C-alpha positions, 0 to 999 in steps of 0.5 A: 177181227177184233172183238171187244173181248179181247180188250177186257179180262176178269180176274178174281182178286179175293175169292168170296169167303170169311177172312179174320185177320188183315189179308194181303191177296195174291198178286194178279199178273196183267200182262200178256206175252211180255207186255202190258195189257190191260191198262184199267180196270173196275173193281168189284168189293161185296161185303157180307157179314162184318164181325166184332172189329172196330173198322174194316178196310180195303184197298187195291195195290200194284207192283212190278214183282209178283210177291209185292216185296219191293214198290208196292203201290196204290193203283190209282182209284185204289184208295184204302176205304173203309167199308160197311156190312152188307154193302157194295163198292165200285173202285175205278182203277188206272193202272202203271205196274204188272201185278194187282192185288188186294189189301184187306185190313181189319182192325180191333174186335175179340173175335174179327171176320169179314165176309167178302169177295173182290173182282176185277174187270180189266180193259184197254180203255185207250183203245178205240172198239173195233168197227168193221 
């Protein structure tokens, strides 16, 4: 019997911590056994204290190559958003490519910093829930 958890996967796109410059997180492989495994996802963005920078932006990218050296595009629904301190954000994304990553852009400031965490709940939205 199939269970719901076979269609769901959690992933950390950017571990909780403080960054002081624009950061491109390591890509997360969303394939299982060389097949697309998760076509949709919910991205959870938690922002703590923001330093003295002019702005901080977050976007979700996807690519067919793990190092994002070519073909990196913004995932549908993962468009860049300007974030505010002590705020949580959710992005629902549709995916087409194998690898997924978060990009945080910090602009300006004499000593910029951002407390941040970005996680993902990936799932197969087009597959029906199992019935028995």
